C-alpha positions as CSV (number, residue, x, y, z in Angstrom):
1,M,-0.3,-0.1,0.1
2,P,1.6,3.6,-0.7
3,V,2.3,5.3,1.5
4,T,-0.3,8.8,1.6
5,A,0.9,12.3,2.2
6,H,-0.8,12.4,5.4
7,H,1.1,9.3,7.1
8,K,4.3,10.3,6.5
9,K,6.1,11.6,9.0
10,H,7.2,15.1,9.2
11,F,11.2,15.2,10.2
12,F,11.8,18.2,10.9
13,N,15.6,19.8,10.3
14,Q,17.4,19.9,12.8
15,T,20.6,20.4,11.8
16,R,19.7,23.6,9.8
17,L,18.4,25.0,14.1
18,H,22.4,24.0,15.0
19,E,23.4,25.5,12.5
20,T,21.5,28.9,12.5
21,N,22.3,28.9,16.8
22,Y,26.0,28.7,15.6
23,R,26.1,31.4,13.6
24,L,24.1,34.0,16.3
25,L,26.6,33.0,18.4
26,Q,29.3,33.7,16.4
27,Q,28.0,36.8,15.8
28,L,27.5,37.9,19.6
29,L,31.2,37.1,20.5
30,G,33.5,36.4,17.4
31,N,35.8,33.1,17.4
32,L,33.7,30.2,19.2
33,E,36.6,28.4,19.1
34,Q,38.3,31.9,21.4
35,I,35.9,31.9,23.8
36,T,36.4,33.9,26.9
37,P,35.9,32.0,30.1
38,Y,32.6,35.1,31.0
39,C,30.9,36.7,29.0
40,H,28.2,39.5,30.5
41,F,26.1,41.9,28.0
42,E,23.6,45.1,29.1
43,L,20.8,44.9,26.9
44,L,18.3,47.8,26.8
45,E,14.9,47.3,28.9
46,N,17.5,46.2,31.8
47,S,18.0,42.6,30.2
48,L,20.8,41.2,30.8
49,L,22.8,38.1,29.5
50,H,25.8,36.0,30.8
51,I,27.9,33.0,29.2
52,E,30.0,31.4,31.0
53,V,32.5,28.6,29.5
54,K,31.3,25.7,31.9
55,E,34.2,23.0,29.6
56,K,36.1,23.7,26.6
57,H,37.3,21.0,24.4
58,R,39.6,20.5,21.7
59,Y,36.3,20.1,20.0
60,T,33.5,21.0,21.9
61,T,32.3,24.2,24.3
62,M,29.9,23.2,26.9
63,I,28.4,27.3,28.0
64,T,26.0,28.5,29.8
65,L,23.8,30.6,28.9
66,T,21.7,33.1,31.3
67,L,18.7,35.8,30.2
68,T,17.1,38.1,32.1
69,L,14.0,39.7,30.9
70,P,12.7,41.4,33.9
71,H,10.2,43.2,32.2
72,L,8.7,40.5,29.9
73,T,8.7,37.4,33.3
74,P,6.5,38.0,35.9
75,F,8.5,35.5,37.7
76,D,12.0,35.7,39.6
77,T,13.3,33.0,37.4
78,D,16.1,33.5,34.6
79,L,15.9,31.5,31.0
80,T,19.2,29.1,31.4
81,I,19.9,27.2,28.5
82,E,23.6,25.1,28.5
83,A,24.6,24.2,25.3
84,R,27.3,22.5,23.5
85,I,29.2,23.9,20.8
86,Y,30.9,22.1,18.6
87,H,33.2,23.3,16.7
88,D,34.4,21.3,13.3
89,A,30.9,20.5,12.2
90,H,29.7,25.0,13.7
91,V,26.5,24.0,15.5
92,V,25.7,24.3,18.8
93,E,23.4,21.6,20.3
94,V,20.9,23.0,23.8
95,S,21.6,19.9,26.1
96,H,19.3,21.0,29.4
97,Y,17.0,24.3,29.4
98,Q,15.8,25.5,33.1
99,K,16.9,22.5,34.7
100,H,15.2,19.3,32.1
101,G,17.6,18.0,29.9
102,R,18.2,14.5,28.0
103,F,16.3,15.1,25.0
104,A,15.3,12.0,23.0
105,V,14.6,13.9,19.3
106,Q,10.9,12.8,19.4
107,C,9.5,11.8,23.0
108,D,6.8,9.4,23.4
109,I,3.8,11.2,23.7
110,P,2.4,11.2,27.1
111,N,5.6,11.1,29.8
112,R,6.3,10.7,33.0
113,H,8.0,14.5,32.1
114,G,5.4,16.1,30.9
115,Y,7.2,17.0,27.2
116,H,5.6,17.3,24.1
117,L,6.9,15.3,20.8
118,D,9.6,17.4,19.4
119,E,11.0,19.1,22.7
120,K,14.6,18.0,21.9
121,Q,13.3,20.8,18.5
122,Q,11.4,23.0,21.1
123,A,14.4,24.0,23.8
124,N,16.8,24.4,20.0
125,K,14.4,27.0,19.0
126,M,14.4,28.5,22.4
127,L,17.7,29.1,22.4
128,Q,17.8,30.5,18.4
129,E,15.0,33.2,20.1
130,S,17.0,34.2,22.6
131,L,20.1,35.2,20.5
132,R,17.8,36.4,18.2
133,Y,16.3,38.8,20.8
134,S,20.0,39.5,22.6
135,L,21.3,40.5,18.6
136,R,17.7,42.4,18.4
137,L,18.8,44.4,21.8
138,L,22.4,45.3,21.2
139,R,21.9,45.9,17.7
140,N,19.3,49.2,19.1
141,E,22.0,49.6,21.5
142,G,24.6,51.0,18.9
143,Y,26.8,47.2,19.5
144,Q,29.8,46.8,17.8
145,G,30.6,42.9,17.8
146,K,30.5,41.7,14.5
147,L,26.5,41.5,13.4
């Protein structure tokens, strides 16, 4: 029996998303292979962006990105994302966010964590949106980095 369009599973190309995240992080920080251990950006609207290197190896670097958005967040919680930079492949992949981590590419539904079917994809999109937002606020502030 031929597979019809509504029976095909839609697989999102996560590699493109990971490559875009690498490019955005590179625009923000410059050469990612020579990243400083701690970066701090004061954004518009009293927002702050902290990027801290947790591990640094020859081909990978693990970072923690913390975005403080006091004007948007009604809670006392900052957005915290841990991501691994793969220098040889030029990709960035989220490993944890808000103390959640180790996601499968597609999660079973239902699951004990309450993850969505595409939780890993959503976490990487959240990183992308956070980086774009930070770059936009820096651009408005007259940021002189690599944009």
